[in-house]
C-alpha positions as CSV (number, residue, x, y, z in Angstrom):
1,X,-21.7,145.9,58.8
2,X,-19.9,144.9,55.7
3,X,-21.5,146.1,52.3
4,X,-23.3,143.3,50.3
5,X,-20.7,143.7,47.6
6,X,-17.8,143.3,49.9
7,X,-19.4,140.6,51.8
8,X,-19.6,138.4,48.6
9,X,-15.9,139.0,47.7
10,X,-14.7,138.4,51.4
11,X,-16.7,135.1,51.5
12,X,-15.1,134.0,48.3
13,X,-11.7,135.0,49.1
14,X,-11.6,134.2,52.9
15,X,-10.0,130.7,52.3
16,X,-7.2,132.2,50.2
17,X,-6.5,135.1,52.5
18,X,-6.9,133.0,55.6
19,X,-4.6,130.3,54.3
20,X,-2.0,132.7,53.6
21,X,-2.4,135.1,56.5
22,X,0.5,133.8,58.5
23,X,2.8,134.5,55.7
24,X,1.1,137.9,55.1
25,X,1.6,138.7,59.0
26,X,5.3,137.8,58.9
27,X,5.9,140.0,55.7
28,X,3.8,142.7,57.3
29,X,5.9,142.9,60.4
30,X,9.2,142.6,58.6
31,X,8.5,145.5,56.4
32,X,7.0,147.7,59.0
33,X,9.9,147.2,61.4
34,X,12.5,147.7,58.6
35,X,11.0,151.1,58.0
36,X,10.1,152.0,61.5
37,X,12.5,150.1,63.9
38,X,11.4,152.3,67.1
39,X,8.2,150.4,66.8
40,X,9.8,147.0,67.6
41,X,12.2,148.5,70.1
42,X,9.8,150.6,72.0
43,X,6.2,149.3,71.4
44,X,6.0,145.8,70.2
45,X,7.0,142.9,72.4
46,X,10.1,141.5,71.1
47,X,9.8,138.2,72.8
48,X,6.4,137.6,71.1
49,X,7.9,138.6,67.9
50,X,10.8,136.2,68.3
51,X,8.5,133.1,68.9
52,X,5.9,134.1,66.4
53,X,3.0,134.5,68.9
54,X,2.2,138.1,67.8
55,X,2.0,137.1,64.2
56,X,-0.4,134.3,65.1
57,X,-2.5,136.7,67.1
58,X,-2.8,139.2,64.3
59,X,-3.8,136.6,61.9
60,X,-6.3,135.0,64.2
61,X,-8.0,138.2,65.0
62,X,-8.4,139.4,61.5
63,X,-9.5,136.1,60.2
64,X,-12.0,135.7,63.0
65,X,-13.4,139.2,62.5
66,X,-13.8,138.6,58.8
67,X,-15.3,135.3,59.2
68,X,-18.1,136.7,61.7
69,X,-18.8,139.5,59.2
70,X,-19.8,137.2,56.5
71,X,-21.3,134.3,58.5
72,X,-23.0,136.1,61.3
73,X,-23.4,139.7,60.0
74,X,-25.7,141.0,62.8
75,X,-23.2,140.0,65.6
76,X,-20.1,141.7,66.6
77,X,-17.1,139.8,68.3
78,X,-17.3,142.1,71.3
79,X,-15.3,139.9,73.7
80,X,-12.4,139.7,71.2
81,X,-12.6,143.5,70.4
82,X,-12.7,144.5,74.1
83,X,-9.7,142.2,74.8
84,X,-7.6,143.9,72.0
85,X,-8.8,147.5,73.0
86,X,-8.0,147.2,76.6
87,X,-4.5,146.0,75.6
88,X,-4.0,148.9,73.2
89,X,-5.3,151.3,75.8
90,X,-2.8,150.2,78.3
91,X,0.1,150.5,75.7
92,X,-1.0,154.0,74.6
93,X,-1.8,153.0,71.0
94,X,-2.9,156.1,69.1
95,X,-5.4,156.2,66.2
96,X,-2.9,157.3,63.8
97,X,-1.0,154.0,64.3
98,X,-3.8,152.2,62.7
99,X,-2.9,154.0,59.5
100,X,0.6,152.8,59.7
101,X,-0.6,149.3,60.3
102,X,-2.9,149.6,57.3
103,X,-0.1,150.7,54.9
104,X,2.1,147.8,55.5
105,X,-0.5,145.2,56.1
106,X,-2.0,145.8,52.7
107,X,1.4,146.1,51.1
108,X,2.0,142.5,52.3
109,X,-1.4,141.3,51.1
110,X,-0.6,142.5,47.6
111,X,3.0,141.1,47.7
112,X,2.2,137.6,49.1
113,X,-1.2,137.2,46.9
114,X,0.0,139.0,43.9
115,X,-2.4,139.0,41.0
116,X,-5.3,137.5,43.2
117,X,-5.6,140.9,44.7
118,X,-7.7,142.8,42.3
119,X,-9.0,146.4,42.9
120,X,-12.2,144.8,44.1
121,X,-10.6,142.4,46.5
122,X,-8.3,145.1,48.0
123,X,-11.5,147.3,48.4
124,X,-13.5,144.5,50.1
125,X,-10.6,143.6,52.6
126,X,-9.8,147.3,53.1
127,X,-13.5,147.6,54.4
128,X,-13.0,144.7,56.8
129,X,-9.8,146.3,58.2
130,X,-11.4,149.7,58.7
131,X,-14.6,148.2,60.4
132,X,-12.2,146.5,62.8
133,X,-9.9,149.4,63.4
134,X,-12.7,152.0,63.8
135,X,-14.4,149.7,66.2
136,X,-11.2,149.5,68.3
137,X,-10.5,153.1,67.9
138,X,-13.9,153.9,69.4
139,X,-13.6,151.2,72.2
140,X,-10.0,152.7,73.1
141,X,-11.2,156.2,73.2
142,X,-14.2,155.3,75.6
143,X,-11.6,153.4,77.8
144,X,-9.2,156.3,78.0
145,X,-12.0,158.9,78.7
146,X,-12.6,156.9,81.9
147,X,-9.2,156.9,83.4
148,X,-6.0,158.9,83.7
149,X,-4.4,159.0,80.3
150,X,-0.6,158.6,79.7
151,X,2.1,157.0,81.7
152,X,2.2,157.3,85.5
153,X,5.0,157.0,88.0
154,X,4.8,154.3,90.9
155,X,7.1,154.0,93.9
156,X,8.1,150.5,94.9
157,X,7.1,150.1,98.7
158,X,7.9,146.3,99.0
159,X,9.5,143.5,97.2
160,X,8.5,140.0,98.3
161,X,9.4,136.4,97.0
162,X,6.3,134.4,96.4
163,X,8.0,131.3,94.8
164,X,11.4,130.5,93.3
165,X,10.3,132.3,90.1
166,X,7.6,134.8,91.3
167,X,8.2,138.1,93.0
168,X,5.5,140.6,94.1
169,X,6.0,144.2,94.1
170,X,3.9,146.6,96.2
171,X,3.5,150.0,94.2
172,X,2.1,153.3,95.1
173,X,1.0,155.2,92.1
174,X,1.6,158.9,91.7
175,X,-2.1,159.5,91.1
176,X,-4.5,157.8,93.4
177,X,-7.1,155.7,91.4
178,X,-9.3,152.7,91.7
179,X,-9.4,149.5,89.6
180,X,-11.6,146.5,89.3
181,X,-10.5,143.0,90.5
182,X,-9.0,141.3,87.5
183,X,-7.5,144.3,85.9
184,X,-3.9,144.6,84.9
185,X,-1.4,147.6,84.4
186,X,1.4,147.9,81.9
187,X,4.9,148.3,83.1
188,X,7.4,150.0,80.7
189,X,11.2,149.6,81.2
190,X,14.4,150.6,79.5
191,X,16.6,147.7,78.9
192,X,20.5,147.7,78.7
193,X,20.4,148.0,75.0
194,X,18.3,151.1,75.2
195,X,15.0,149.4,74.0
196,X,11.7,150.6,76.0
197,X,9.7,147.4,76.3
198,X,6.3,147.0,77.8
199,X,4.6,144.2,79.6
200,X,1.2,143.8,81.2
201,X,1.0,142.4,84.8
202,X,-2.3,141.7,86.7
203,X,-3.1,143.5,89.9
204,X,-2.7,140.7,92.6
205,X,-4.2,142.7,95.3
206,X,-7.9,143.9,96.1
207,X,-8.8,147.6,95.4
208,X,-9.5,148.0,99.0
209,X,-6.0,148.4,99.8
210,X,-4.3,151.8,99.7
211,X,-1.4,150.5,97.5
212,X,-1.4,148.1,94.4
213,X,0.5,145.0,94.0
214,X,1.8,143.0,91.0
215,X,3.3,139.6,90.9
216,X,5.9,138.9,88.3
217,X,7.1,135.4,87.2
218,X,10.4,135.3,85.7
219,X,10.4,133.6,82.4
220,X,13.5,131.6,81.9
221,X,15.2,130.9,78.7
222,X,14.9,127.4,76.9
223,X,12.5,126.4,74.4
224,X,11.2,130.0,74.4
225,X,12.9,133.3,74.5
226,X,14.0,134.5,78.0
227,X,11.4,137.2,79.3
228,X,13.3,140.4,78.9
229,X,11.2,142.5,81.3
230,X,10.4,139.8,83.8
231,X,14.2,138.9,84.2
232,X,15.1,142.7,84.4
233,X,12.5,143.5,87.1
234,X,13.8,140.5,88.9
235,X,17.3,141.5,88.8
236,X,17.1,145.3,89.2
237,X,14.0,146.5,91.0
238,X,14.3,147.3,94.6
239,X,12.2,149.1,97.3
240,X,12.3,152.9,96.7
241,X,12.8,152.5,93.0
242,X,10.2,154.2,90.5
243,X,8.4,152.2,87.8
244,X,6.5,153.7,84.7
245,X,3.1,152.2,84.7
246,X,-0.2,152.7,82.9
247,X,-3.6,153.0,84.3
248,X,-5.5,149.7,85.0
249,X,-7.2,148.1,82.1
250,X,-8.7,144.7,81.3
251,X,-12.0,143.2,80.8
252,X,-11.7,140.0,83.0
253,X,-13.5,141.8,85.8
254,X,-15.7,140.7,88.6
255,X,-19.3,141.9,88.4
256,X,-21.3,142.6,91.4
257,X,-24.2,140.4,92.4
258,X,-24.9,137.1,94.0
259,X,-24.3,134.8,91.1
260,X,-22.2,131.6,92.0
261,X,-18.6,131.8,90.7
262,X,-16.0,129.4,89.5
263,X,-12.4,131.1,89.7
264,X,-10.0,128.8,88.0
265,X,-6.2,129.4,87.5
266,X,-3.0,127.8,86.8
267,X,0.6,129.1,87.2
268,X,1.0,132.7,87.4
269,X,-2.7,133.0,86.3
270,X,-3.4,132.9,90.0
271,X,-2.8,136.6,90.1
272,X,-6.1,138.2,88.8
273,X,-8.0,135.4,90.6
274,X,-6.2,136.3,93.9
275,X,-7.4,139.9,93.5
276,X,-10.9,138.8,93.0
277,X,-10.9,136.5,96.0
278,X,-9.4,139.1,98.1
279,X,-12.1,141.8,97.0
280,X,-14.7,139.1,97.9
281,X,-13.3,138.6,101.3
282,X,-12.7,142.5,102.0
283,X,-16.3,143.1,101.2
284,X,-17.6,140.3,103.3
285,X,-19.2,138.5,100.3
286,X,-21.6,135.6,100.9
287,X,-21.5,134.4,97.3
288,X,-21.0,130.7,96.5
289,X,-17.3,130.7,95.2
290,X,-15.5,127.6,93.9
291,X,-11.7,128.4,93.5
292,X,-9.7,126.1,91.5
293,X,-5.8,126.0,91.0
294,X,-3.3,124.0,89.0
295,X,0.4,124.2,89.3
296,X,3.5,122.0,88.9
297,X,4.0,121.6,92.7
298,X,3.1,123.5,95.9
299,X,6.5,125.3,95.9
300,X,5.6,126.7,92.5
301,X,2.3,127.9,93.7
302,X,2.7,131.8,94.1
303,X,0.5,133.2,97.1
304,X,-0.5,129.8,98.1
305,X,-1.1,130.4,101.7
306,X,-2.5,133.9,101.2
307,X,-5.2,132.2,98.8
308,X,-5.9,129.6,101.3
309,X,-6.4,132.1,104.1
310,X,-8.6,134.2,101.9
311,X,-10.8,131.3,101.0
312,X,-10.9,130.2,104.6
313,X,-12.3,133.8,105.2
314,X,-15.3,133.5,102.9
315,X,-18.2,131.6,104.3
316,X,-19.4,130.3,100.8
317,X,-16.1,129.5,99.2
318,X,-14.2,126.4,98.7
319,X,-10.6,125.8,97.4
320,X,-9.6,122.7,95.2
321,X,-6.0,122.3,94.1
322,X,-4.3,120.2,91.5
323,X,-0.5,119.6,91.5
324,X,1.4,117.6,88.9
325,X,3.5,116.1,91.5
326,X,2.2,114.4,94.8
327,X,2.8,116.3,98.0
328,X,2.5,115.9,101.7
329,X,-0.2,118.3,103.0
330,X,-2.5,118.3,106.2
331,X,-4.9,120.7,104.7
332,X,-8.4,119.9,103.8
333,X,-9.3,119.2,101.1
334,X,-6.1,117.6,100.4
335,X,-4.6,118.6,97.0
336,X,-5.3,116.5,93.8
337,X,-2.7,115.1,91.6
338,X,-2.5,115.4,88.0
339,X,-4.6,117.9,85.9
340,X,-7.8,119.6,86.9
341,X,-10.9,117.4,86.8
342,X,-14.1,119.2,87.4
343,X,-16.1,115.9,87.8
344,X,-14.4,115.6,91.2
345,X,-16.0,118.7,92.7
346,X,-19.5,119.8,93.2
347,X,-20.5,122.9,91.0
348,X,-23.5,124.9,91.6
349,X,-26.1,125.6,88.9
350,X,-26.0,128.9,87.1
351,X,-22.4,129.6,87.8
352,X,-20.3,132.2,86.0
353,X,-16.6,131.1,85.4
354,X,-13.4,133.2,85.0
355,X,-10.4,131.4,83.8
356,X,-6.8,132.5,83.8
357,X,-3.5,130.5,82.8
358,X,-1.9,128.7,80.0
359,X,-4.0,128.1,76.8
360,X,-4.1,124.3,77.2
361,X,-5.4,124.6,80.8
362,X,-8.2,127.1,80.0
363,X,-9.2,125.0,76.8
364,X,-9.5,121.9,79.1
365,X,-11.7,123.7,81.9
366,X,-13.7,125.4,79.3
367,X,-14.5,122.2,77.5
368,X,-15.4,120.5,80.7
369,X,-17.7,123.4,81.7
370,X,-19.3,123.2,78.3
371,X,-20.1,119.6,78.7
372,X,-21.7,120.3,82.1
373,X,-24.1,122.7,80.3
374,X,-22.4,126.1,81.3
375,X,-23.3,128.5,78.4
376,X,-20.2,129.8,76.5
377,X,-21.3,133.2,77.3
378,X,-20.8,132.5,81.0
379,X,-17.2,131.4,80.7
380,X,-14.7,134.3,80.6
381,X,-10.9,134.2,80.2
382,X,-7.8,136.2,80.4
383,X,-4.7,135.5,78.3
384,X,-1.3,136.5,79.4
385,X,0.3,137.5,76.0
386,X,-1.3,137.6,72.4
387,X,-4.7,136.0,72.4
388,X,-4.1,132.9,70.4
389,X,-7.3,131.3,71.4
390,X,-10.1,133.7,70.6
391,X,-12.6,131.8,72.4
392,X,-12.2,128.6,70.3
393,X,-12.8,125.3,71.7
């Protein structure tokens, strides 16, 4: 909880700091990378730095945390903190790195805001930072205490094309361990320029299998930077190769019980949902499950036939698909055309929803669910990349 003195100062200065936080974030990263180039090359996602998403995510998380401290002091943004902590644990972030971030972040705040940063203002925002940092450090320590710490080796057993831009890799980790459907692993690769880049990929198979599987969508260049790691994996990784991976992390996980489920995905967001559906089928679940998927076309839908077969194997499950382009299909129910419209399907009462896909898709589905009376606390989501949403409608 923020001290009363700091609460007053943060509430008064939040509009100024919040209004400048994008500029502060840009200055922070520029100065930190200038003094510590190895962080940009070997830890931070260069693609997200290039398109500005990492700056926006940092800005959003700090502003959201500070806003909650002064408007709802008895609450903690547990969902936001959990997502960040799981990502940090998968990257191997160490507690001392929060000290490095603090140094350059507060240097950037002083540089951008100038005389507005009095000693009292600096102390108040310092308190905000360390409340958030210490909460994350504690969460990350708890996560790491329950799994294998450090990087693992995994042998590639199979490489299989799932669509024109999606490949799945079946992996055998050097240390056997379990995971929960919906979790992801980090994959670290050394690129041709010597940089070590790390990306997260959802496990697209159920934990009941002996081996793990990830499905990697190749990110082609265009309006956004070409995906460095996804393209490298597609071009270079073959059966018999060894990848460097983390233990499984992630908090978009399927809980036990008999609560009805809505599992909604779009594009490569199908992967954690596929793991959940396969797990339900493997355990003979009788839960009522509504599976929704959206994609550009059937040919772009990775694991399309596999998902259909798994849903068919579940007695209480139904599959509804939306494709942007019309298609010929003899399956039942026939795919819909356009964007997801939940008014066209029956949804059970008291459902819990799990969403994964592009932000516009998740915002749209979440808004529809809220209008139908589903509590916000029962709508969970996973973001591939920096969290630019933070649960906002």
